[in-house]
C-alpha distance (Angstrom), angle and dihedral (degrees) to the residues before:
residue distance angle dihedral
M1 . . .
G2 3.87 . .
F3 3.71 126.5 .
G4 3.85 97.6 -97.5
P5 3.74 95.6 51.5
F6 3.70 90.8 45.0
L7 3.73 92.5 55.8
A8 3.82 88.0 57.7
V9 3.78 88.2 51.2
V10 3.72 90.4 49.9
A11 3.80 91.5 50.9
I12 3.90 89.2 52.0
T13 3.74 90.5 47.1
V14 3.80 95.7 50.4
F15 3.77 90.8 44.4
A16 3.80 89.1 54.0
V17 3.79 95.0 44.6
M18 3.78 93.8 48.5
T19 3.74 94.5 46.7
M20 3.73 90.5 54.0
V21 3.85 92.4 47.9
W22 3.88 89.1 48.1
V23 3.79 90.9 53.4
L24 3.91 89.7 48.9
S25 3.79 88.2 50.0
L26 3.80 90.7 55.8
I27 3.80 91.5 51.6
L28 3.81 91.9 47.9
S29 3.79 93.9 38.1
D30 3.85 87.6 -133.1
A31 3.83 123.6 113.2
S32 3.77 89.5 -175.8
I33 3.78 89.1 88.3
V34 3.77 88.7 79.0
D35 3.80 87.1 73.9
V36 3.74 91.9 55.3
A37 3.71 91.7 47.6
W38 3.80 92.6 54.6
G39 3.85 98.1 85.9
P40 3.79 96.7 39.6
G41 3.83 89.8 51.0
F42 3.78 88.3 65.8
I43 3.82 91.8 48.9
V44 3.88 89.7 54.2
V45 3.88 88.6 51.6
A46 3.79 92.9 48.6
A47 3.82 92.0 46.0
V48 3.85 91.3 53.9
G49 3.66 89.6 46.7
I50 3.77 95.4 51.2
V51 3.81 89.3 55.0
T52 3.88 98.6 42.6
G53 3.74 105.2 24.8
A54 3.88 129.3 94.0
G55 3.65 98.3 -144.4
D56 3.87 125.2 131.5
T57 3.81 105.9 -69.8
N58 3.81 97.1 -135.2
R59 3.74 94.7 46.1
S60 3.73 91.9 44.3
V61 3.69 94.9 52.0
L62 3.88 91.3 46.9
V63 3.78 91.0 53.6
L64 3.81 90.9 47.1
I65 3.83 91.7 52.9
L66 3.90 90.7 47.1
V67 3.77 92.0 48.8
T68 3.69 92.2 48.0
L69 3.78 93.8 48.4
W70 3.81 90.4 50.3
G71 3.79 95.3 42.7
I72 3.85 97.4 49.1
R73 3.79 93.8 44.0
L74 3.77 92.8 50.1
A75 3.82 95.7 45.0
T76 3.87 89.1 47.5
H77 3.78 90.9 49.6
I78 3.88 93.7 49.2
G79 3.77 95.4 39.1
T80 3.89 92.0 50.0
R81 3.86 91.1 46.0
N82 3.77 93.9 48.4
H83 3.85 97.9 41.2
G84 3.74 112.3 118.6
K85 3.93 93.2 4.1
P86 3.80 127.4 109.2
E87 3.77 123.7 -100.0
D88 3.84 114.2 -64.9
F89 3.82 111.9 -84.8
R90 3.78 91.5 -117.7
Y91 3.69 93.7 59.3
Q92 3.74 91.4 40.0
Q93 3.76 88.0 57.4
F94 3.77 92.6 49.1
R95 3.86 91.4 47.0
K96 3.85 87.7 53.2
N97 3.73 95.3 48.3
A98 3.69 94.3 43.4
G99 3.73 98.7 47.2
R100 3.82 117.3 -178.9
S101 3.72 92.5 -4.9
F102 3.83 94.0 61.4
W103 3.79 93.4 93.7
W104 3.89 90.9 66.3
R105 3.74 101.9 25.8
S106 3.83 90.2 56.1
Y107 3.70 89.3 58.7
F108 4.01 90.0 64.8
T109 3.74 101.8 29.7
V110 3.81 99.8 39.5
F111 3.76 114.1 20.9
L112 3.83 102.4 27.9
L113 3.73 90.5 39.4
Q114 3.82 91.3 55.4
G115 3.82 87.2 42.3
G116 3.81 89.8 56.8
V117 3.72 91.8 48.7
M118 3.91 89.1 48.9
W119 3.80 90.3 52.6
L120 3.82 90.6 53.8
V121 3.71 96.3 42.0
S122 3.83 90.7 50.3
I123 3.79 94.1 61.2
P124 3.93 93.9 99.9
I125 3.82 89.6 52.1
A126 3.74 92.3 49.0
A127 3.80 92.7 48.2
V128 3.87 89.9 52.4
L129 3.76 93.6 47.5
T130 4.02 93.3 48.6
I131 3.76 105.6 36.4
A132 3.89 111.5 75.2
H133 3.77 102.1 -170.0
P134 2.98 137.1 112.0
P135 3.71 102.7 24.5
L136 3.83 122.1 -130.4
I137 3.13 128.9 -58.5
T138 3.97 113.9 53.7
G139 3.79 126.6 143.9
W140 3.88 87.1 -101.8
D141 3.78 89.9 57.6
V142 3.87 90.4 51.4
A143 3.89 89.7 48.9
A144 3.81 91.2 45.0
L145 3.78 92.7 51.0
L146 3.84 93.1 47.7
I147 3.83 93.3 49.0
W148 3.78 90.3 45.7
V149 3.74 91.3 52.9
I150 3.89 93.3 47.9
G151 3.87 89.2 51.0
F152 3.80 94.8 45.5
V153 4.03 89.2 49.5
F154 3.73 90.2 50.1
E155 3.84 96.3 44.9
A156 3.82 98.8 41.1
G157 3.90 91.4 37.4
G158 3.85 96.1 48.5
D159 3.90 91.1 47.7
W160 3.87 91.7 48.1
Q161 3.75 93.1 49.4
L162 3.85 92.3 46.3
R163 3.88 90.1 48.8
R164 3.81 91.9 50.5
F165 3.85 91.7 45.2
K166 3.80 92.0 51.2
A167 3.74 93.0 47.1
N168 3.82 93.8 63.2
P169 3.71 110.2 83.7
E170 3.79 92.3 -149.5
N171 3.79 87.2 67.3
R172 3.75 95.4 60.2
G173 3.84 109.6 132.6
K174 3.80 91.6 7.2
L175 3.83 128.2 117.3
L176 3.83 122.5 -121.7
T177 3.87 106.7 -128.7
S178 3.80 102.6 156.1
G179 3.62 138.2 88.1
F180 3.73 112.6 6.6
W181 3.75 88.7 -4.7
S182 3.74 90.4 62.6
V183 3.84 93.6 67.1
T184 3.84 99.5 39.3
R185 3.80 132.6 11.7
H186 3.77 91.3 -134.0
P187 3.73 110.1 34.3
N188 3.85 92.3 158.8
Y189 3.94 91.9 57.2
F190 3.91 89.7 45.3
G191 3.73 89.5 48.7
D192 3.73 92.5 48.7
A193 3.74 92.6 52.6
M194 3.80 93.5 47.2
V195 3.98 89.0 53.2
W196 3.85 89.4 56.9
W197 3.90 91.5 45.2
G198 3.85 85.2 54.3
F199 3.83 89.8 53.8
G200 3.83 88.3 43.4
L201 3.95 90.4 55.5
F202 3.91 90.0 46.7
A203 3.91 85.4 57.6
V204 3.91 89.8 48.2
S205 3.83 87.4 54.3
V206 3.81 87.5 66.3
G207 3.82 93.3 44.4
A208 3.75 97.0 -99.3
W209 3.82 97.3 130.0
W210 3.70 92.3 155.6
A211 3.83 88.3 65.7
L212 3.94 86.0 76.9
A213 3.85 83.0 83.7
S214 3.79 85.2 80.4
P215 3.84 98.9 61.2
I216 3.80 91.9 38.3
V217 3.83 89.6 57.4
M218 3.81 91.9 43.1
S219 3.88 89.7 50.9
I220 3.76 91.6 49.0
F221 3.90 90.0 49.7
L222 3.67 92.7 50.4
M223 3.82 99.3 44.2
R224 3.79 102.6 35.3
V225 3.76 110.5 15.7
S226 3.89 126.3 29.8
G227 3.79 99.1 -0.9
V228 3.76 131.8 43.6
A229 3.84 97.1 4.8
M230 3.82 95.0 49.3
L231 3.86 95.2 45.7
E232 3.84 94.7 43.2
R233 3.75 90.3 58.6
T234 3.82 87.5 61.7
L235 3.72 99.7 37.9
V236 3.74 95.6 52.5
T237 3.81 91.3 61.8
T238 3.73 101.0 33.1
K239 3.86 106.9 39.2
P240 3.86 116.4 70.0
G241 3.74 110.1 -133.5
Y242 3.78 95.3 20.8
Q243 3.77 93.6 118.5
E244 3.78 90.6 56.8
Y245 3.86 87.7 45.4
I246 3.83 88.5 56.7
Q247 3.80 93.0 56.1
T248 3.87 95.0 54.6
T249 3.78 103.6 35.6
P250 3.63 134.2 51.7
A251 3.83 120.1 -115.8
F252 3.85 97.8 -133.8
F253 3.78 122.7 -11.4
P254 3.85 109.1 62.9
R255 3.79 118.3 -117.6
I256 3.78 116.5 -129.1
P257 3.79 107.7 -112.2
R258 3.83 112.4 -121.5
L259 3.86 114.9 -114.2
T260 3.64 113.2 -122.7
R261 3.88 110.7 -118.0
R262 3.76 114.2 -126.2
D263 3.79 117.5 -162.0
């Protein structure tokens, strides 16, 4: 199956997945599960592509493995974080504003909207799984894997450090400013962006330069729309010392720590 037809298959797949997740959200009365489904949704897309696509086998398998590692880790992290907690405040506010119409409005403005973003973001994966040449390994593949690993380490490492920090009662009300959080205020968002730039470069390795639209869109969302910008508006007013933290630590791109000179 070529790239164009596969994009249509991806659209149908994403539509089906998000519809099932929406139905489950109605049963649970919790729209937050859409966030848990985000990572596994890409795994489903990649799994369909590995069966129907005509991409280079080695590169396709590698990308499937990377998508699976990223998707399972993210779903596990969000699912564990949300377990036993009420619905995310964003969806609670939407539920309150929409009233009785929330059940059907959420289908379009939450689930299908995220499905549309998922379809767009998955374009590099679709390119890799459907374009056969050149075979693995090119210089772009090496660069892609390196950037993906850097992103995964920042994303997973930042989440792990924050989870441990919050689990310690002595840190209640305090601000995490060490480790990954000492070089960027949002290592998890930066890492997520780098993961998708990694997938974008895998697409470049098969000549699909236009697939870089995906990591560009993802980076804009993370920096300006649903990630850093949205979270910072809350943190500035709720976290003591956050204003000082802003003055010393970049919001997104990590600063390179200065090496201490020894005479």
